C-alpha positions in Angstrom: 0.2 -0.1 0.1 1.6 3.8 -0.9 0.8 6.3 1.3 1.0 9.9 0.0 1.1 13.2 1.6 -1.9 15.9 1.4 -0.6 17.4 -1.5 0.0 14.2 -3.7 -3.5 12.9 -2.5 -5.2 16.0 -4.1 -3.2 15.3 -7.0 -4.3 12.2 -6.9 -7.7 12.7 -6.7 -8.0 15.2 -9.7 -6.0 12.1 -11.8 -8.5 9.3 -10.3 -11.4 12.1 -11.4 -10.3 12.6 -14.7 -9.9 8.4 -15.9 -12.5 8.4 -14.4 -14.5 10.8 -17.0 -12.4 9.6 -19.6 -13.8 6.0 -19.1 -17.3 7.5 -18.8 -17.1 9.3 -22.0 -14.7 6.8 -24.2 -15.7 3.7 -22.6 -13.1 1.6 -25.4 -9.5 1.2 -24.8 -7.7 -0.6 -21.8 -5.2 2.2 -21.0 -7.5 4.2 -18.4 -8.8 1.2 -16.6 -5.5 -0.4 -16.0 -4.0 3.1 -14.8 -7.1 3.6 -12.8 -7.1 -0.1 -11.3 -3.7 0.3 -10.6 -4.4 3.6 -8.2 -7.1 1.5 -6.7 -5.1 -2.0 -6.0 -1.7 0.6 -4.6 -4.8 2.2 -2.3 -5.6 -1.5 -1.0 -8.7 -1.5 -2.5 -8.3 -4.4 -5.0 -12.4 -4.8 -4.8 -12.8 -1.7 -6.8 -9.8 -2.7 -8.6 -11.2 -5.8 -10.1 -14.4 -4.3 -10.4 -12.9 -1.9 -12.8 -11.2 -4.3 -14.5 -14.2 -6.2 -15.8 -16.0 -3.5 -17.0 -13.0 -2.6 -18.8 -13.1 -6.2 -20.0 -16.8 -6.1 -20.7 -16.2 -3.0 -23.1 -12.7 -4.2 -24.4 -13.5 -7.6 -24.7 -11.0 -10.0 -25.1 -8.0 -7.8 -24.0 -5.2 -9.6 -22.6 -3.9 -7.0 -20.6 -7.0 -6.7 -18.6 -7.2 -10.5 -17.7 -3.9 -10.5 -17.0 -4.6 -7.8 -14.3 -7.2 -9.4 -12.9 -5.3 -12.9 -12.7 -2.6 -11.0 -10.9 -4.9 -9.9 -8.4 -6.5 -13.2 -8.1 -3.1 -15.1 -7.4 -2.3 -12.6 -4.6 -5.8 -13.2 -3.2 -5.3 -17.0 -3.7 -8.6 -17.0 -5.1 -8.2 -20.1 -6.9 -11.2 -20.5 -8.7 -11.2 -16.8 -10.3 -7.7 -16.9 -11.5 -8.3 -20.2 -13.0 -11.0 -18.7 -15.2 -9.0 -15.8 -15.9 -6.2 -18.2 -17.5 -8.3 -20.4 -19.5 -9.4 -16.9 -21.1 -5.9 -16.1 -21.5 -4.7 -19.0 -23.0 -6.8 -19.1 -25.5 -5.4 -15.5 -27.0 -2.2 -16.2 -26.2 -0.8 -19.4 -24.3 3.1 -18.2 -24.9 2.7 -14.8 -22.7 5.6 -14.6 -20.3 3.1 -13.2 -17.7 0.7 -15.7 -18.7 3.0 -18.3 -18.0 4.3 -16.8 -14.6 0.6 -16.7 -13.5 0.1 -20.1 -14.4 2.9 -21.5 -12.1 2.0 -19.1 -9.7 -1.8 -21.1 -9.8 0.3 -24.6 -9.9 2.3 -23.7 -6.6 -1.1 -22.8 -5.3 -2.5 -26.2 -6.0 1.0 -27.2 -5.0 1.4 -29.1 -8.2 5.1 -29.3 -8.7 5.1 -30.9 -12.6 3.3 -27.7 -14.0 4.8 -25.1 -11.7 8.3 -26.3 -13.2 6.8 -26.9 -16.6 5.4 -23.5 -16.8 8.3 -21.8 -14.7 10.8 -23.3 -17.3 8.7 -22.2 -20.6 9.1 -18.8 -18.8 12.7 -19.0 -18.6 12.8 -19.6 -22.5 11.2 -16.5 -22.8 13.4 -14.6 -20.6 16.1 -16.5 -18.8 16.7 -13.3 -16.7 13.6 -12.4 -14.7 14.1 -12.7 -10.8 10.5 -13.5 -10.5 10.5 -16.0 -13.0 13.9 -17.8 -10.9 11.9 -17.3 -7.5 8.8 -19.1 -8.8 11.3 -21.8 -10.4 13.3 -22.0 -6.7 9.6 -22.3 -5.1 8.4 -25.2 -7.2 11.4 -27.3 -6.3 10.9 -26.4 -2.3 7.1 -28.3 -3.5 9.3 -31.3 -4.8 11.3 -31.7 -1.6 14.8 -30.6 -3.7 15.9 -27.9 -1.2 19.5 -27.4 -2.7 18.5 -26.9 -6.2 15.6 -24.7 -4.9 18.7 -22.5 -3.1 20.5 -22.2 -6.3 17.4 -20.7 -8.5 16.7 -18.1 -5.4 20.5 -17.6 -5.5 20.2 -16.5 -9.3 16.9 -14.6 -8.4 19.0 -12.5 -6.1 22.1 -12.0 -8.4 19.4 -10.8 -10.8 18.0 -8.4 -8.4 19.2 -7.5 -5.1 15.8 -6.4 -3.8 15.0 -7.2 -0.3 12.3 -9.6 -0.9 15.0 -11.4 -3.0 17.7 -11.7 -0.4 14.9 -12.5 2.6 14.0 -15.9 0.4 17.8 -17.0 -0.3 18.6 -15.8 3.2 15.9 -17.7 4.9 16.7 -20.9 3.2 20.2 -21.1 3.6 19.3 -20.4 7.5 17.0 -23.2 7.3 19.5 -25.7 5.7 22.1 -24.7 8.1 24.2 -23.3 5.6 26.6 -20.9 7.4 28.9 -19.9 4.4 25.8 -19.1 2.2 23.8 -17.2 4.9 26.8 -15.0 5.7 27.9 -14.5 2.3 24.2 -12.9 1.2 23.9 -11.3 4.5 27.5 -9.3 3.9 26.6 -8.4 0.2 22.9 -7.3 1.1 24.5 -5.1 3.5 26.9 -3.5 2.0 23.8 -2.5 -0.4 21.0 -1.6 2.0 20.7 0.3 5.6 22.1 -1.6 8.2 19.1 -1.5 10.6 17.1 -3.6 8.5 19.4 -6.1 8.8 19.7 -6.7 12.7 17.3 -9.1 12.5 18.9 -11.6 10.0 22.2 -11.0 11.7 20.5 -12.4 15.0 19.2 -15.3 13.1 22.9 -15.9 12.1 24.5 -15.9 15.0 21.8 -17.9 16.8 22.5 -20.9 13.9 26.6 -20.1 14.4 25.8 -21.2 18.5 26.5 -17.9 19.4 23.4 -17.2 21.6 24.7 -14.1 23.7 25.7 -12.5 20.6 22.5 -13.1 18.7 20.4 -11.9 21.9 22.5 -8.6 22.3 22.2 -8.1 18.6 18.1 -8.7 18.3 17.6 -6.8 21.6 19.5 -3.8 20.2 17.1 -4.0 17.0 14.0 -3.6 19.3 16.0 -0.4 20.9 16.4 1.1 17.5 12.9 0.9 16.4 13.0 -2.3 14.2 9.6 -4.1 15.3 10.1 -6.9 12.9 7.7 -9.9 14.8 10.4 -12.3 14.0 12.6 -10.7 16.5 10.3 -12.0 19.5 10.4 -15.3 17.9 13.8 -15.3 17.5 14.4 -14.2 21.1 11.9 -16.6 22.5 13.4 -19.9 20.9 17.1 -18.1 22.5 15.8 -17.2 26.0 14.2 -20.9 26.1 17.5 -22.3 25.3 19.0 -20.7 27.6 16.4 -21.7 30.4 15.6 -17.8 31.1 11.8 -19.0 31.3 10.0 -15.5 32.0 11.4 -13.6 29.0 11.1 -16.5 26.7 7.0 -16.4 27.9 7.4 -12.8 27.6 8.8 -12.6 23.9 6.3 -15.6 22.8 3.6 -14.1 24.1 4.4 -10.8 22.4 5.2 -12.6 19.3 1.6 -14.1 19.1 0.0 -11.3 20.0 1.4 -10.0 16.4 0.6 -13.5 14.5 -1.3 -16.3 16.1 -1.7 -18.5 13.5 2.1 -19.1 13.5 2.8 -22.5 13.6 6.5 -22.4 15.3 5.2 -19.4 17.5 2.8 -21.8 19.0 5.3 -24.8 19.5 7.6 -22.7 21.3 4.8 -21.5 23.5 3.8 -24.8 24.2 7.3 -25.9 25.0 7.6 -23.0 27.2 4.2 -24.1 29.2 6.3 -27.5 29.4 9.2 -26.1 31.1 6.7 -24.6 33.4 5.2 -28.0 34.2 2.0 -26.7 32.5 1.4 -29.8 30.7 -2.3 -29.4 30.1 -2.3 -25.9 28.8 0.9 -26.9 26.6 -0.8 -29.7 25.2 -4.0 -27.6 24.4 -1.7 -25.2 22.3 0.4 -27.9 20.4 -3.3 -29.1 19.3 -4.0 -25.6 18.4 -1.1 -25.4 16.2 -2.0 -28.9 14.7 -5.3 -27.6 13.5 -3.7 -24.8 11.7 -0.9 -27.2 10.3 -2.1 -31.0 10.3 1.2 -32.4 8.8 3.8 -30.0 11.3 6.5 -32.6 12.7 7.4 -29.8 15.3 3.6 -29.7 16.6 2.8 -33.6 15.9 6.0 -34.6 17.5 5.9 -32.3 20.6 2.3 -33.3 21.4 3.1 -36.8 20.8 6.2 -36.3 23.3 4.2 -34.4 26.1 1.3 -37.1 26.2 3.8 -39.9 26.6 5.7 -38.0 29.3 2.1 -37.0 30.9 1.1 -40.8 30.6 4.6 -41.6 32.3 3.8 -39.4 35.2 0.6 -40.7 35.8 2.0 -43.9 36.0 4.6 -43.0 38.6 1.9 -41.4 40.4 -0.1 -44.3 41.0 2.6 -46.7 41.5 3.6 -44.1 44.6 0.0 -43.7 45.5 -0.1 -47.4 45.8 3.2 -47.9 47.5 1.8 -45.5 50.0 -1.5 -47.5 50.6 0.7 -50.7 51.4 3.0 -48.7 53.8 0.0 -47.6 55.5 -1.2 -51.1 55.8 1.4 -52.6 56.7 1.1 -51.8 60.9 -2.8 -52.9 60.4 -1.9 -56.1 59.3 0.7 -56.8 61.9 -1.9 -55.9 64.6 -4.1 -58.1 62.8 -1.5 -61.1 62.9 -0.4 -60.5 66.8 
């Protein structure tokens, strides 16, 4: 979403009125629909943008640019049925259009269809081998196929083509996930030499955590917060570090702050459950694990954590029953002795 000052807002309002008037007077031609829809989209009003694009498509049937713009919004909103309709219409007009190929790859990714995702990404590469978006699509497809190493190579190519923050985050995150310290440090240093260091403190904290230097990681992440960086992941990373250090109150505060921002994150819920487990609050921890599994029924972190904790609780209950039986036996011994006498 783009935020404008008062002067720019006034200018934009005049331009919106002009484009709206042009559409009313001369409904033919796609440019004014595309320009006005883009203004609505940047303001966050995608519903108005879609309505306008649909109107433009009715006035200009079979216009591929209008259809592509609609498909892009449907893809962003993960509206699979509407995206499928738009792609079917675009395919009839130009099945080799690079934007159609990229949107089709994105559609296949939504369906977790590796075969078609990689097929469309590879076809798009034949049209333009120097498009970072295509490399990212290809990398995401490879991740679906659990080929993390090849995916990392695709993300590296995307970053080499365009060192934008989103491309850095993608390649850095996967390097961290793969525990590839060398690659993580390489991209951290390269990106840091070209961009503001403040935005990198979170990534630096994650790097030092992975490098088994928790004290340095904690210091850097707290410096992030003091310097005004409110990246939610900072709290998650701090919670993991504090939990590892058995600083339970600090871990609990950090994870609670994170979950206030993002209460649907499975990893965050798992860290909360582990913290509760450390406090011996087993039943609430079990409830949190189950909440995480409702969000992602395949999460190994949540499933494994729940299984281990339920096994632990069952074992503790068995020990307690045995202790109760033993206690009863000890109580009965004197009584039995009196009966014998």
